[in-house]
VOPA-146915 format. One record per residue (C-alpha): residue number from 1; residue in one letter; x, z, y. Coordinates in Angstrom, 1 decimal, padded with zeros to 4 digits. Layout:
BEGIN
<keke><kekol>NUM</kekol><mardren>A</mardren><X>X</X><Z>Z</Z><Y>Y</Y></keke>
...
//
This chain:
BEGIN
<keke><kekol>1</kekol><mardren>M</mardren><X>-020.1</X><Z>-052.2</Z><Y>-021.6</Y></keke>
<keke><kekol>2</kekol><mardren>K</mardren><X>-020.9</X><Z>-051.9</Z><Y>-017.9</Y></keke>
<keke><kekol>3</kekol><mardren>K</mardren><X>-024.2</X><Z>-050.1</Z><Y>-018.8</Y></keke>
<keke><kekol>4</kekol><mardren>Y</mardren><X>-022.3</X><Z>-047.7</Z><Y>-021.1</Y></keke>
<keke><kekol>5</kekol><mardren>L</mardren><X>-019.7</X><Z>-046.8</Z><Y>-018.5</Y></keke>
<keke><kekol>6</kekol><mardren>L</mardren><X>-022.4</X><Z>-046.4</Z><Y>-015.8</Y></keke>
<keke><kekol>7</kekol><mardren>S</mardren><X>-024.4</X><Z>-044.0</Z><Y>-018.0</Y></keke>
<keke><kekol>8</kekol><mardren>I</mardren><X>-021.2</X><Z>-042.0</Z><Y>-018.7</Y></keke>
<keke><kekol>9</kekol><mardren>L</mardren><X>-020.4</X><Z>-041.7</Z><Y>-015.0</Y></keke>
<keke><kekol>10</kekol><mardren>L</mardren><X>-024.0</X><Z>-040.8</Z><Y>-014.2</Y></keke>
<keke><kekol>11</kekol><mardren>G</mardren><X>-023.9</X><Z>-038.1</Z><Y>-017.0</Y></keke>
<keke><kekol>12</kekol><mardren>I</mardren><X>-020.6</X><Z>-036.7</Z><Y>-015.5</Y></keke>
<keke><kekol>13</kekol><mardren>A</mardren><X>-022.2</X><Z>-036.6</Z><Y>-012.0</Y></keke>
<keke><kekol>14</kekol><mardren>V</mardren><X>-025.3</X><Z>-034.8</Z><Y>-013.3</Y></keke>
<keke><kekol>15</kekol><mardren>V</mardren><X>-023.2</X><Z>-032.2</Z><Y>-015.2</Y></keke>
<keke><kekol>16</kekol><mardren>G</mardren><X>-021.0</X><Z>-031.7</Z><Y>-012.1</Y></keke>
<keke><kekol>17</kekol><mardren>A</mardren><X>-023.9</X><Z>-031.3</Z><Y>-009.8</Y></keke>
<keke><kekol>18</kekol><mardren>G</mardren><X>-025.5</X><Z>-028.8</Z><Y>-012.2</Y></keke>
<keke><kekol>19</kekol><mardren>F</mardren><X>-022.2</X><Z>-026.8</Z><Y>-012.3</Y></keke>
<keke><kekol>20</kekol><mardren>F</mardren><X>-022.0</X><Z>-026.9</Z><Y>-008.5</Y></keke>
<keke><kekol>21</kekol><mardren>L</mardren><X>-025.6</X><Z>-025.6</Z><Y>-008.1</Y></keke>
<keke><kekol>22</kekol><mardren>S</mardren><X>-025.1</X><Z>-022.9</Z><Y>-010.7</Y></keke>
<keke><kekol>23</kekol><mardren>V</mardren><X>-022.3</X><Z>-021.1</Z><Y>-008.8</Y></keke>
<keke><kekol>24</kekol><mardren>R</mardren><X>-023.7</X><Z>-017.8</Z><Y>-007.5</Y></keke>
<keke><kekol>25</kekol><mardren>S</mardren><X>-024.7</X><Z>-018.1</Z><Y>-003.9</Y></keke>
<keke><kekol>26</kekol><mardren>V</mardren><X>-025.2</X><Z>-015.1</Z><Y>-001.6</Y></keke>
<keke><kekol>27</kekol><mardren>E</mardren><X>-028.8</X><Z>-014.5</Z><Y>-000.9</Y></keke>
<keke><kekol>28</kekol><mardren>A</mardren><X>-029.9</X><Z>-014.6</Z><Y>002.8</Y></keke>
<keke><kekol>29</kekol><mardren>S</mardren><X>-031.1</X><Z>-011.0</Z><Y>002.5</Y></keke>
<keke><kekol>30</kekol><mardren>E</mardren><X>-027.5</X><Z>-009.9</Z><Y>001.8</Y></keke>
<keke><kekol>31</kekol><mardren>I</mardren><X>-026.2</X><Z>-011.3</Z><Y>005.0</Y></keke>
<keke><kekol>32</kekol><mardren>Q</mardren><X>-029.1</X><Z>-011.2</Z><Y>007.4</Y></keke>
<keke><kekol>33</kekol><mardren>A</mardren><X>-031.6</X><Z>-008.6</Z><Y>008.6</Y></keke>
<keke><kekol>34</kekol><mardren>E</mardren><X>-034.4</X><Z>-008.6</Z><Y>011.1</Y></keke>
<keke><kekol>35</kekol><mardren>S</mardren><X>-033.6</X><Z>-006.8</Z><Y>014.3</Y></keke>
<keke><kekol>36</kekol><mardren>E</mardren><X>-035.9</X><Z>-003.8</Z><Y>014.9</Y></keke>
<keke><kekol>37</kekol><mardren>I</mardren><X>-035.8</X><Z>-004.3</Z><Y>018.6</Y></keke>
<keke><kekol>38</kekol><mardren>T</mardren><X>-036.3</X><Z>-008.1</Z><Y>019.0</Y></keke>
<keke><kekol>39</kekol><mardren>G</mardren><X>-037.6</X><Z>-009.1</Z><Y>015.6</Y></keke>
<keke><kekol>40</kekol><mardren>E</mardren><X>-035.0</X><Z>-011.9</Z><Y>015.4</Y></keke>
<keke><kekol>41</kekol><mardren>I</mardren><X>-032.8</X><Z>-012.5</Z><Y>012.4</Y></keke>
<keke><kekol>42</kekol><mardren>V</mardren><X>-029.3</X><Z>-011.2</Z><Y>012.9</Y></keke>
<keke><kekol>43</kekol><mardren>P</mardren><X>-026.2</X><Z>-011.1</Z><Y>010.6</Y></keke>
<keke><kekol>44</kekol><mardren>Q</mardren><X>-025.9</X><Z>-007.9</Z><Y>008.6</Y></keke>
<keke><kekol>45</kekol><mardren>Y</mardren><X>-022.3</X><Z>-008.6</Z><Y>007.4</Y></keke>
<keke><kekol>46</kekol><mardren>I</mardren><X>-019.9</X><Z>-011.4</Z><Y>006.5</Y></keke>
<keke><kekol>47</kekol><mardren>A</mardren><X>-020.3</X><Z>-012.0</Z><Y>002.8</Y></keke>
<keke><kekol>48</kekol><mardren>C</mardren><X>-017.3</X><Z>-012.3</Z><Y>000.4</Y></keke>
<keke><kekol>49</kekol><mardren>P</mardren><X>-017.0</X><Z>-015.8</Z><Y>-001.2</Y></keke>
<keke><kekol>50</kekol><mardren>G</mardren><X>-016.9</X><Z>-013.9</Z><Y>-004.5</Y></keke>
<keke><kekol>51</kekol><mardren>G</mardren><X>-020.4</X><Z>-012.6</Z><Y>-003.8</Y></keke>
<keke><kekol>52</kekol><mardren>G</mardren><X>-021.7</X><Z>-009.6</Z><Y>-001.8</Y></keke>
<keke><kekol>53</kekol><mardren>K</mardren><X>-019.2</X><Z>-007.5</Z><Y>000.0</Y></keke>
<keke><kekol>54</kekol><mardren>H</mardren><X>-015.4</X><Z>-007.6</Z><Y>-000.2</Y></keke>
<keke><kekol>55</kekol><mardren>K</mardren><X>-014.1</X><Z>-005.0</Z><Y>-002.7</Y></keke>
<keke><kekol>56</kekol><mardren>M</mardren><X>-010.9</X><Z>-003.8</Z><Y>-001.0</Y></keke>
<keke><kekol>57</kekol><mardren>V</mardren><X>-008.2</X><Z>-002.2</Z><Y>-003.3</Y></keke>
<keke><kekol>58</kekol><mardren>G</mardren><X>-005.1</X><Z>-000.5</Z><Y>-002.0</Y></keke>
<keke><kekol>59</kekol><mardren>N</mardren><X>-001.8</X><Z>-002.4</Z><Y>-002.6</Y></keke>
<keke><kekol>60</kekol><mardren>A</mardren><X>000.9</X><Z>000.0</Z><Y>-001.3</Y></keke>
<keke><kekol>61</kekol><mardren>T</mardren><X>002.4</X><Z>-000.9</Z><Y>002.1</Y></keke>
<keke><kekol>62</kekol><mardren>G</mardren><X>002.6</X><Z>-004.0</Z><Y>004.3</Y></keke>
<keke><kekol>63</kekol><mardren>R</mardren><X>004.2</X><Z>-005.5</Z><Y>007.4</Y></keke>
<keke><kekol>64</kekol><mardren>V</mardren><X>002.8</X><Z>-008.1</Z><Y>009.8</Y></keke>
<keke><kekol>65</kekol><mardren>I</mardren><X>005.1</X><Z>-010.6</Z><Y>011.5</Y></keke>
<keke><kekol>66</kekol><mardren>D</mardren><X>004.2</X><Z>-013.0</Z><Y>014.3</Y></keke>
<keke><kekol>67</kekol><mardren>S</mardren><X>005.0</X><Z>-016.4</Z><Y>012.7</Y></keke>
<keke><kekol>68</kekol><mardren>N</mardren><X>005.6</X><Z>-017.9</Z><Y>016.2</Y></keke>
<keke><kekol>69</kekol><mardren>T</mardren><X>008.2</X><Z>-015.4</Z><Y>017.5</Y></keke>
<keke><kekol>70</kekol><mardren>G</mardren><X>009.4</X><Z>-013.6</Z><Y>014.3</Y></keke>
<keke><kekol>71</kekol><mardren>K</mardren><X>008.5</X><Z>-010.2</Z><Y>015.9</Y></keke>
<keke><kekol>72</kekol><mardren>T</mardren><X>007.2</X><Z>-007.4</Z><Y>013.7</Y></keke>
<keke><kekol>73</kekol><mardren>L</mardren><X>003.7</X><Z>-006.5</Z><Y>014.9</Y></keke>
<keke><kekol>74</kekol><mardren>L</mardren><X>002.9</X><Z>-003.8</Z><Y>012.3</Y></keke>
<keke><kekol>75</kekol><mardren>D</mardren><X>005.5</X><Z>-002.0</Z><Y>010.1</Y></keke>
<keke><kekol>76</kekol><mardren>R</mardren><X>005.0</X><Z>000.6</Z><Y>007.3</Y></keke>
<keke><kekol>77</kekol><mardren>A</mardren><X>001.2</X><Z>-000.2</Z><Y>007.4</Y></keke>
<keke><kekol>78</kekol><mardren>Y</mardren><X>-001.4</X><Z>000.0</Z><Y>004.7</Y></keke>
<keke><kekol>79</kekol><mardren>C</mardren><X>-002.1</X><Z>-003.1</Z><Y>002.6</Y></keke>
<keke><kekol>80</kekol><mardren>F</mardren><X>-005.4</X><Z>-003.9</Z><Y>000.9</Y></keke>
<keke><kekol>81</kekol><mardren>R</mardren><X>-006.6</X><Z>-006.9</Z><Y>-001.1</Y></keke>
<keke><kekol>82</kekol><mardren>C</mardren><X>-010.2</X><Z>-007.9</Z><Y>-002.1</Y></keke>
<keke><kekol>83</kekol><mardren>S</mardren><X>-010.3</X><Z>-007.9</Z><Y>-005.9</Y></keke>
<keke><kekol>84</kekol><mardren>K</mardren><X>-012.9</X><Z>-010.8</Z><Y>-005.8</Y></keke>
<keke><kekol>85</kekol><mardren>C</mardren><X>-011.6</X><Z>-013.3</Z><Y>-003.3</Y></keke>
<keke><kekol>86</kekol><mardren>G</mardren><X>-008.0</X><Z>-012.3</Z><Y>-002.4</Y></keke>
<keke><kekol>87</kekol><mardren>L</mardren><X>-008.6</X><Z>-011.4</Z><Y>001.3</Y></keke>
<keke><kekol>88</kekol><mardren>I</mardren><X>-005.6</X><Z>-009.3</Z><Y>002.5</Y></keke>
<keke><kekol>89</kekol><mardren>I</mardren><X>-005.8</X><Z>-006.7</Z><Y>005.3</Y></keke>
<keke><kekol>90</kekol><mardren>I</mardren><X>-002.8</X><Z>-004.9</Z><Y>006.6</Y></keke>
<keke><kekol>91</kekol><mardren>S</mardren><X>-003.8</X><Z>-002.1</Z><Y>008.9</Y></keke>
<keke><kekol>92</kekol><mardren>Q</mardren><X>-002.5</X><Z>001.0</Z><Y>010.7</Y></keke>
<keke><kekol>93</kekol><mardren>N</mardren><X>-005.1</X><Z>003.2</Z><Y>009.0</Y></keke>
<keke><kekol>94</kekol><mardren>S</mardren><X>-006.3</X><Z>003.6</Z><Y>005.4</Y></keke>
<keke><kekol>95</kekol><mardren>P</mardren><X>-010.0</X><Z>004.0</Z><Y>004.8</Y></keke>
<keke><kekol>96</kekol><mardren>I</mardren><X>-009.2</X><Z>004.8</Z><Y>001.2</Y></keke>
<keke><kekol>97</kekol><mardren>L</mardren><X>-007.4</X><Z>007.9</Z><Y>002.5</Y></keke>
<keke><kekol>98</kekol><mardren>G</mardren><X>-010.4</X><Z>008.8</Z><Y>004.7</Y></keke>
<keke><kekol>99</kekol><mardren>A</mardren><X>-009.6</X><Z>007.1</Z><Y>008.0</Y></keke>
<keke><kekol>100</kekol><mardren>G</mardren><X>-012.7</X><Z>006.1</Z><Y>010.1</Y></keke>
<keke><kekol>101</kekol><mardren>S</mardren><X>-011.1</X><Z>003.0</Z><Y>011.5</Y></keke>
<keke><kekol>102</kekol><mardren>L</mardren><X>-008.6</X><Z>000.3</Z><Y>010.6</Y></keke>
<keke><kekol>103</kekol><mardren>G</mardren><X>-006.8</X><Z>000.6</Z><Y>013.9</Y></keke>
<keke><kekol>104</kekol><mardren>K</mardren><X>-004.7</X><Z>-002.5</Z><Y>014.6</Y></keke>
<keke><kekol>105</kekol><mardren>Y</mardren><X>-004.9</X><Z>-004.9</Z><Y>011.7</Y></keke>
<keke><kekol>106</kekol><mardren>A</mardren><X>-004.3</X><Z>-008.5</Z><Y>010.5</Y></keke>
<keke><kekol>107</kekol><mardren>T</mardren><X>-005.9</X><Z>-010.5</Z><Y>007.8</Y></keke>
<keke><kekol>108</kekol><mardren>G</mardren><X>-004.7</X><Z>-013.3</Z><Y>005.5</Y></keke>
<keke><kekol>109</kekol><mardren>S</mardren><X>-004.7</X><Z>-014.3</Z><Y>001.9</Y></keke>
<keke><kekol>110</kekol><mardren>G</mardren><X>-002.2</X><Z>-014.8</Z><Y>-000.9</Y></keke>
<keke><kekol>111</kekol><mardren>P</mardren><X>-000.2</X><Z>-012.6</Z><Y>-003.3</Y></keke>
<keke><kekol>112</kekol><mardren>V</mardren><X>000.5</X><Z>-009.0</Z><Y>-002.8</Y></keke>
<keke><kekol>113</kekol><mardren>A</mardren><X>003.4</X><Z>-006.8</Z><Y>-003.9</Y></keke>
<keke><kekol>114</kekol><mardren>N</mardren><X>004.5</X><Z>-003.2</Z><Y>-003.5</Y></keke>
<keke><kekol>115</kekol><mardren>H</mardren><X>005.5</X><Z>-004.2</Z><Y>000.1</Y></keke>
<keke><kekol>116</kekol><mardren>T</mardren><X>003.5</X><Z>-007.2</Z><Y>001.3</Y></keke>
<keke><kekol>117</kekol><mardren>V</mardren><X>004.7</X><Z>-009.2</Z><Y>004.3</Y></keke>
<keke><kekol>118</kekol><mardren>L</mardren><X>002.0</X><Z>-011.2</Z><Y>006.1</Y></keke>
<keke><kekol>119</kekol><mardren>R</mardren><X>003.0</X><Z>-013.8</Z><Y>008.6</Y></keke>
<keke><kekol>120</kekol><mardren>T</mardren><X>000.4</X><Z>-014.8</Z><Y>011.1</Y></keke>
<keke><kekol>121</kekol><mardren>P</mardren><X>000.2</X><Z>-016.9</Z><Y>014.4</Y></keke>
<keke><kekol>122</kekol><mardren>Y</mardren><X>-003.0</X><Z>-015.0</Z><Y>015.5</Y></keke>
<keke><kekol>123</kekol><mardren>G</mardren><X>-001.6</X><Z>-011.6</Z><Y>016.4</Y></keke>
<keke><kekol>124</kekol><mardren>L</mardren><X>-003.5</X><Z>-008.4</Z><Y>015.6</Y></keke>
<keke><kekol>125</kekol><mardren>S</mardren><X>-007.2</X><Z>-007.4</Z><Y>015.7</Y></keke>
<keke><kekol>126</kekol><mardren>Q</mardren><X>-008.4</X><Z>-004.0</Z><Y>016.6</Y></keke>
<keke><kekol>127</kekol><mardren>N</mardren><X>-011.1</X><Z>-001.8</Z><Y>014.9</Y></keke>
<keke><kekol>128</kekol><mardren>S</mardren><X>-012.0</X><Z>001.6</Z><Y>016.4</Y></keke>
<keke><kekol>129</kekol><mardren>K</mardren><X>-014.9</X><Z>002.5</Z><Y>013.9</Y></keke>
<keke><kekol>130</kekol><mardren>L</mardren><X>-015.6</X><Z>001.2</Z><Y>010.4</Y></keke>
<keke><kekol>131</kekol><mardren>G</mardren><X>-019.1</X><Z>-000.4</Z><Y>010.2</Y></keke>
<keke><kekol>132</kekol><mardren>N</mardren><X>-019.2</X><Z>-001.1</Z><Y>013.9</Y></keke>
<keke><kekol>133</kekol><mardren>D</mardren><X>-018.9</X><Z>-004.9</Z><Y>013.5</Y></keke>
<keke><kekol>134</kekol><mardren>E</mardren><X>-020.0</X><Z>-007.6</Z><Y>011.0</Y></keke>
<keke><kekol>135</kekol><mardren>F</mardren><X>-016.4</X><Z>-007.8</Z><Y>009.5</Y></keke>
<keke><kekol>136</kekol><mardren>T</mardren><X>-016.0</X><Z>-004.1</Z><Y>008.6</Y></keke>
<keke><kekol>137</kekol><mardren>K</mardren><X>-019.6</X><Z>-003.9</Z><Y>007.4</Y></keke>
<keke><kekol>138</kekol><mardren>S</mardren><X>-018.5</X><Z>-006.5</Z><Y>004.8</Y></keke>
<keke><kekol>139</kekol><mardren>L</mardren><X>-015.9</X><Z>-004.2</Z><Y>003.3</Y></keke>
<keke><kekol>140</kekol><mardren>T</mardren><X>-016.1</X><Z>-001.6</Z><Y>000.5</Y></keke>
<keke><kekol>141</kekol><mardren>W</mardren><X>-013.1</X><Z>000.6</Z><Y>-000.3</Y></keke>
<keke><kekol>142</kekol><mardren>G</mardren><X>-011.8</X><Z>001.9</Z><Y>-003.5</Y></keke>
//
């Protein structure tokens, strides 16, 4: 009986390990590149857990609230959500409408609605040009 249970547990472990290893991983070439100046390997962009780049889709408007103070940091801003992993960005500007930067923005995760409220203890980040950093290089819009 012990040998039978042991073989069942071993079978479950092997199947589980196979499933874990079969999940798509991001290839190193997607997130790293060789620097033309120094020849060293540098990050190209921060990959989406769903694979490749984040696919940001517009989700109406949003508001960012400081969860420590209750103060509104961004109001009547643009809300976007990655269709693959659920990353949320609420920003001053809309790249979908042609903006060249996010302006002030915050990130989070969770459900979205016609007006999404994001509470964060981290404050706002700033972006002055899309593609100027590893984070915005990892985003596609549409």
